[in-house]
C-alpha positions in Angstrom: 142.5 101.7 152.4 140.7 104.1 149.9 141.4 104.8 146.2 139.8 104.9 142.7 137.8 102.3 141.1 138.6 102.6 137.0 135.9 100.8 135.5 135.3 100.0 131.5 132.4 99.9 130.1 131.1 99.2 126.8 131.3 102.8 125.7 132.3 104.5 128.9 134.9 104.8 131.4 133.8 105.0 134.9 135.6 106.4 137.7 134.8 105.8 141.1 136.8 108.0 143.9 137.7 107.5 147.5 135.9 104.2 147.9 137.1 101.1 149.7 139.3 98.5 148.2 136.5 96.1 148.9 134.2 97.8 146.6 136.9 97.3 144.1 137.0 93.5 145.1 133.6 93.5 144.5 133.2 94.9 141.4 136.2 92.9 139.9 134.2 89.7 141.1 131.7 90.9 138.2 133.7 91.6 135.9 132.4 90.3 132.4 128.9 89.9 133.8 126.1 91.7 132.0 124.6 93.2 135.4 127.7 94.6 137.2 126.6 96.4 140.4 127.6 97.7 144.2 126.4 99.5 146.7 128.0 103.4 146.9 126.6 106.0 149.1 123.9 103.7 150.7 122.5 103.2 147.1 122.6 100.3 144.1 124.3 101.7 141.3 124.2 99.7 138.2 127.1 99.5 135.3 125.8 96.8 133.2 128.7 95.3 131.6 132.2 96.3 132.8 135.2 94.8 132.0 138.4 95.5 132.7 138.6 97.3 136.4 141.8 98.6 137.4 142.4 100.1 140.9 144.6 103.6 141.4 145.2 103.6 145.1 144.9 107.1 146.5 143.0 109.6 144.1 143.8 110.2 140.9 145.4 114.0 140.2 143.4 115.0 137.1 146.3 117.5 136.5 149.1 115.3 136.2 147.0 112.6 134.5 147.1 109.6 137.1 
């Protein structure tokens, strides 16, 4: 299943589109850790402190708002 992971960081919001649900679970398990990270497109990506993390099945319809 693919969808969009939504990460709330200290001063930013990051949307990671078209990712497997397993990536969301991995990020959610790290919620509150200072070094939240995961592997995207064969590269390790660090997000720093992330809390909370949400999931939206499928892609976000940016014209509609969700």
